[in-house]
FIMIRO-642384 format. One record per residue (C-alpha): residue in three letters; x, y, z. Coordinates in nm, 4 decimals, m for minus. Layout:
N
+------+----------+----------+----------+
: code :       xx :       yy :       zz :
+------+----------+----------+----------+
:  Ala :        X :        Y :        Z :
...
+------+----------+----------+----------+
//
This chain:
116
+------+----------+----------+----------+
: code :       xx :       yy :       zz :
+------+----------+----------+----------+
:  Unk :   1.3717 :   0.3068 :  m0.6616 :
:  Unk :   1.1006 :   0.0687 :  m0.7141 :
:  Unk :   1.0346 :  m0.0450 :  m1.0671 :
:  Unk :   0.6642 :  m0.0455 :  m1.0822 :
:  Unk :   0.3773 :   0.1302 :  m1.2711 :
:  Unk :   0.2504 :   0.2684 :  m0.9426 :
:  Unk :   0.2745 :   0.6196 :  m0.8145 :
:  Unk :   0.5923 :   0.6425 :  m0.6119 :
:  Unk :   0.6209 :   0.7847 :  m0.2627 :
:  Unk :   0.9702 :   0.8754 :  m0.1734 :
:  Unk :   0.9435 :   1.1173 :   0.1084 :
:  Unk :   0.7400 :   1.1736 :   0.4302 :
:  Unk :   0.5962 :   1.4842 :   0.2679 :
:  Unk :   0.4736 :   1.2923 :  m0.0292 :
:  Unk :   0.3227 :   1.0293 :   0.1882 :
:  Unk :   0.1250 :   1.2840 :   0.3778 :
:  Unk :   0.0279 :   1.4706 :   0.0600 :
:  Unk :  m0.0958 :   1.1435 :  m0.0990 :
:  Unk :  m0.3337 :   1.1019 :   0.2059 :
:  Unk :  m0.4475 :   1.4623 :   0.2014 :
:  Unk :  m0.5103 :   1.4888 :  m0.1715 :
:  Unk :  m0.6961 :   1.1480 :  m0.2272 :
:  Unk :  m0.9953 :   1.0187 :  m0.0426 :
:  Unk :  m0.9343 :   0.6525 :  m0.1012 :
:  Unk :  m0.5703 :   0.5278 :  m0.0977 :
:  Unk :  m0.3949 :   0.1917 :  m0.1037 :
:  Unk :  m0.0095 :   0.1923 :  m0.0350 :
:  Unk :   0.2263 :  m0.0981 :  m0.0731 :
:  Unk :   0.5604 :  m0.0847 :   0.0939 :
:  Unk :   0.8352 :  m0.3389 :   0.0070 :
:  Unk :   1.1484 :  m0.4115 :  m0.1930 :
:  Unk :   1.2079 :  m0.5363 :  m0.5440 :
:  Unk :   1.2329 :  m0.8886 :  m0.4073 :
:  Unk :   1.0728 :  m1.2340 :  m0.4417 :
:  Unk :   0.8066 :  m1.1611 :  m0.1866 :
:  Unk :   0.7073 :  m0.8078 :  m0.2942 :
:  Unk :   0.7206 :  m0.8156 :  m0.6750 :
:  Unk :   0.4240 :  m1.0473 :  m0.7179 :
:  Unk :   0.2166 :  m0.8306 :  m0.5050 :
:  Unk :   0.3310 :  m0.5139 :  m0.6978 :
:  Unk :   0.2209 :  m0.6860 :  m1.0175 :
:  Unk :  m0.1165 :  m0.7585 :  m0.8677 :
:  Unk :  m0.1641 :  m0.4011 :  m0.7427 :
:  Unk :  m0.0572 :  m0.2679 :  m1.0705 :
:  Unk :  m0.3391 :  m0.4540 :  m1.2436 :
:  Unk :  m0.5851 :  m0.3642 :  m0.9729 :
:  Unk :  m0.5332 :   0.0098 :  m1.0109 :
:  Unk :  m0.7036 :  m0.0164 :  m1.3569 :
:  Unk :  m1.0009 :  m0.1942 :  m1.2111 :
:  Unk :  m1.0491 :   0.0513 :  m0.9132 :
:  Unk :  m1.0258 :   0.4003 :  m1.0562 :
:  Unk :  m1.1874 :   0.5333 :  m0.7371 :
:  Unk :  m0.8727 :   0.4231 :  m0.5437 :
:  Unk :  m0.5310 :   0.5912 :  m0.5813 :
:  Unk :  m0.2557 :   0.3344 :  m0.5526 :
:  Unk :   0.1055 :   0.4148 :  m0.4390 :
:  Unk :   0.4299 :   0.2322 :  m0.3661 :
:  Unk :   0.6991 :   0.2999 :  m0.1134 :
:  Unk :   1.0513 :   0.1606 :  m0.0777 :
:  Unk :   1.0907 :  m0.0346 :   0.2512 :
:  Unk :   1.4618 :   0.0602 :   0.2898 :
:  Unk :   1.3980 :   0.4279 :   0.2397 :
:  Unk :   1.5093 :   0.5963 :   0.5733 :
:  Unk :   1.2669 :   0.8841 :   0.5477 :
:  Unk :   0.9756 :   0.6413 :   0.5439 :
:  Unk :   1.0989 :   0.4363 :   0.8417 :
:  Unk :   0.7780 :   0.5483 :   1.0239 :
:  Unk :   0.5796 :   0.3011 :   0.8080 :
:  Unk :   0.7808 :   0.0084 :   0.9359 :
:  Unk :   0.7281 :   0.1346 :   1.2827 :
:  Unk :   0.3462 :   0.1040 :   1.2279 :
:  Unk :   0.4085 :  m0.2798 :   1.2165 :
:  Unk :   0.6354 :  m0.3154 :   1.5187 :
:  Unk :   0.3573 :  m0.4593 :   1.7334 :
:  Unk :   0.2781 :  m0.7143 :   1.4636 :
:  Unk :   0.4898 :  m1.0121 :   1.5442 :
:  Unk :   0.6203 :  m1.1832 :   1.2307 :
:  Unk :   0.5112 :  m0.9047 :   0.9988 :
:  Unk :   0.6691 :  m0.9606 :   0.6554 :
:  Unk :   0.6982 :  m0.7175 :   0.3700 :
:  Unk :   0.5353 :  m0.6029 :   0.1688 :
:  Unk :   0.3140 :  m0.3947 :   0.3909 :
:  Unk :  m0.0245 :  m0.3061 :   0.2548 :
:  Unk :  m0.2055 :   0.0012 :   0.3965 :
:  Unk :  m0.5561 :   0.1016 :   0.3148 :
:  Unk :  m0.6925 :   0.4668 :   0.3817 :
:  Unk :  m1.0153 :   0.6550 :   0.3582 :
:  Unk :  m0.9984 :   1.0275 :   0.4120 :
:  Unk :  m0.6335 :   0.9868 :   0.5531 :
:  Unk :  m0.7517 :   0.7462 :   0.8180 :
:  Unk :  m0.5929 :   0.4006 :   0.8014 :
:  Unk :  m0.8953 :   0.1592 :   0.7776 :
:  Unk :  m0.7029 :  m0.1669 :   0.7232 :
:  Unk :  m0.3442 :  m0.2974 :   0.7117 :
:  Unk :  m0.1963 :  m0.6196 :   0.6176 :
:  Unk :   0.1549 :  m0.7606 :   0.5407 :
:  Unk :   0.3115 :  m1.0553 :   0.3383 :
:  Unk :   0.2231 :  m1.2167 :   0.0163 :
:  Unk :  m0.1296 :  m1.1807 :  m0.0927 :
:  Unk :  m0.3307 :  m1.3212 :  m0.3888 :
:  Unk :  m0.5324 :  m1.0934 :  m0.6210 :
:  Unk :  m0.8528 :  m1.2260 :  m0.4706 :
:  Unk :  m0.7310 :  m1.1471 :  m0.1105 :
:  Unk :  m0.6361 :  m0.7954 :  m0.2007 :
:  Unk :  m0.9642 :  m0.7388 :  m0.3974 :
:  Unk :  m1.1635 :  m0.8523 :  m0.1012 :
:  Unk :  m0.9721 :  m0.6192 :   0.1285 :
:  Unk :  m1.0219 :  m0.3238 :  m0.1104 :
:  Unk :  m1.3949 :  m0.4021 :  m0.1532 :
:  Unk :  m1.4494 :  m0.4514 :   0.2326 :
:  Unk :  m1.2441 :  m0.1733 :   0.3567 :
:  Unk :  m1.2845 :   0.1017 :   0.0916 :
:  Unk :  m1.5392 :   0.0320 :  m0.1755 :
:  Unk :  m1.8249 :  m0.0931 :   0.0490 :
:  Unk :  m1.7829 :   0.2087 :   0.2722 :
:  Unk :  m1.8304 :   0.4648 :  m0.0043 :
+------+----------+----------+----------+
//
């Protein structure tokens, strides 16, 4: 279990429902570790600033969500957390590793907000 104030995705069904039921989605997949926790805290704060985007977290080690890790198999050197951005169930951007608040805001603005 991830100890965040984000909406939790724990099953593949919840993952697909989150995409089907929300037009604009940002997901973070990681662990409660030194690399992911700072990014979780940033994303928690950003969900208040972007009410038009629904924010979720997923636990990296959850075997039911292994397909998320597989999305990054071609990305050599990819580090958690993984950050996924969707519009109408279509992934419009993805990134990985530690990000600053400004970096994540820029991605949300360019990938989601500016396309609305």
